[in-house]
N, C-alpha and C positions, 0 to 999 in steps of 0.2 A: 297021372290024373288027366282025364278028358276035360279040356277047357271049353268044350261045346261050341267051337268056333266054325264048324263046317257050315258053309253057306252064309256066314256072316260077312258083312262088307265094312271095311274101315278105311278112312282117310288118314294118312300119316304125313304131316308136314315136317319139313327138315329131314325128309326121308331118304336122302341120297348118301348120307354118310353118318358116322357117329351113332348117337343114341337113337335117332329116328330110323336110320337104316337097320340097326340091330333089332329094333322093335318090329319093323316091317318083316324082317327075316323070321322072327319068332312067330308072328301072326300067320305068315304064309306056311311055315312048317306045321302049324296046327290046323291047317285047312281053310283059313279065312281067305277071302278075296280082298286085295289091298290096292289102293291108289296112293301113290307117293307124290309128293310135291316138293319143289325147291326152286330157287331163283334161276338157276342155270339150266337151260334146255339141254346142253351137252351132258351135264351131270345127271339130269333126270333120265335122259334116254339110256345112258350107260347103266345106271342103277336099276331101271325098270327091266332092261334085258337080263341083268343078273338075277333078278328076283322072279322074272316071269310074270310081271304085273303091269298095270297101267301107270303111266307117269304124266304129270302136268307141270309145266313151268309156271310159277307164280311167285310174286313178292307180296307177303302179307302186309307190308306197309302200304300197299295200294288198296284203296277202299273197295274196288270191285273184285278183288281176288277171292274173298271168302265165298261169295255167291257163285263165282265161276268154278271154284274147286268142288263145291258140293254138287253143282249141276253136272259137272263132268263125271263125278263118282256115280251119281244116279243114272246118268246116261249109259255109262259103261256096264253097270251091274244091276240096274233096276231098283236099287234101294241103298240106304246107308244106315249102319247100325251103331256107328260111333266114330271117334277120332282121337288120335294122339296129336296134341297141339304142341309143337316144338318150334321155336323160333331161335335164330342165332343169338348168341349172347351179345349184350350191349358192349360198347368199347370200355376197355380198362381205363382207370383214371381215378383221381381223388375227387371228392364231392364238389369242392369249390374250383377245381381245375378244369372241369368239363364245361364246354360252352353251352349257351342256350340251344344252339343248333344240334349239338350232340345229344342233349337231354331230349329235345323234341323228336329227333329221329329215333332214339331209343324207345320213347313212349309210343310213338306211332307204330313201330314194328312189334316190340315186345308186349306192350300192354293192349293198345287199341286193336292191333292186328289179331290178338288172341280173342278179345271180346267179340269182334266181328265174326270170327270163325265159329265161336261157340253159338252165337245167335243163328248163323246160317245152318249149322249142323242140327241144332235142336229143332228148327222149323221143319227139317226134312226127315226126322226120325219117325219110325213106324209107331203105331198106337201102343204097342207093347213096351215101348221105351227104348233105352239104349245106354251108351256109356261114353263119357268124355274123360280123358286124362291129360292134364297139363304138365309139361316138363318144366319144372321150376329149378330150384337150387337149394342147397342147404342154407343159403342166405335168407330164406324164408324164416329161419329160426335164429340164425346168428350171422353177423356181418363177416364178409370176407375182405381182407385187406386189399386195397387197390382196385376193388370192383364196386365203386360207389353207385353206379347206375343200376347194377344188378341188385345191390342192397336196398336201393330205393324202390325198385319196381316189382321184384319177385314177391316180397311179403304182401303187397297189394293184390297180386294175382292169386296168392294163396287164400287170402280172405275172400276174394271174389269166388274162388272155387267152393269155399265153404258156404257162401251165400247162395250160389246156384244149386248146391246140393240140397239146401233147405227148400228153395223155390221149386225145383224140378222133381224132387223126390216123389211127390204125389202122382206124378205122371210115369213113374217107373224109370226115370232117368237118373243114373248115378254120375257123380262128378268127383274126381279125385285128383290130387296133386302128387307128383313124383319129385323127390329132392335128391338128385344125383350129387355125390361128392366127387372125389378125385377118380374119375373114370378115364381111361387112357384113350381119349379122342384127339383129333387134330387140334381142336380148340384148346384143350389143356396143354398140348405140346407148345402151342403159341404162347400161352400164359407162363409156362415154366421157363421158356427160353432154351438156349442150346446147352447150358451147363448140366451134365448128368447128375452132378451132386445136388442140384435143386430137388430133383425127384427123389433121390435117395434120402435127403433130409426130411422131406415132407412125408414120405412113407413111414417114417418112424413115429409120426403123430397119429397114425391110423392103427387101431387095435389089430387089424389083420395084417399089418405091416406090408401092404402092397396097394397099388392102384387097382381099380376094378377093370374088368374087361367089358366092352360095350354089350356083349351077349348076355352078361349077367344082369345088366339093366334091362335089356330087351325082354327077357323072360318075366321079370317082375311087371313090366308095363303090359305085356300081353295078358298076364293073369288078371290085372286090375281091369282091363278092358273087357274081359271075357265074362260070360254068364257064371263061370265058376266062382267069381267074386261077387255074387248077386246081393250080398248083404253088407258090402263095403262101399260106403259113400261118405264124402266130406272128410276123407283122410288125407294127411300129408305123410307120404311114405318115404323114408330115407333109404337110399341105395348108396351107401357110403363107407361100407366096411367098419361101421361103428365109430366113425370120426366125430360125428356131431355130438357135442356135449350136452345140449339141451334135450329135455324130454320131448 
């Protein structure tokens, strides 16, 4: 299938590793121009060299980062057609065990950072529209034990994506959410811990009986961002091997 991505330009945050990097790889392979962003300049430089794309170091928790990233994308390529909005997962912990400071930091980065970036990207999209995809979690549909901050924030972002799909649809702008399950990223390795039996046990709860590969997520994300998915908006798309029990 031709995803019709030649000459399209996308910003990918969290683009130096894991799900963001896999999405950037898929977009580049399909002919798109990509600008990746992450907090670490060293990581951005290394990933950008690997992909053959532009990289910008930025922390989405900083209010000025969203406008700066969009401006850098337009400066590098003359336009922007969409973005994959991926931010690092909030800290693990129980709902009442997280401090006010942890909740505030998670909200500023995960929620408000995403809102700011959506606002900045939409303001710069061409008249024919574009596409936003937010990397969320299966916690949009069902809580995950030990990840109270994610359980609290991701469903709100999912509803925000639905709301933006309603508001921006008349302008030809599509907004979708992606709900990764257990995909083998560094983040998941940290959450699983060093015991290999943890992964083995958790794989048994997945219908496909395995963790996903980041590339499998990247291909779905690239499709949703592309014109090939031109009639898909307001969707929450699971990429979880069938693990999610909710419809």
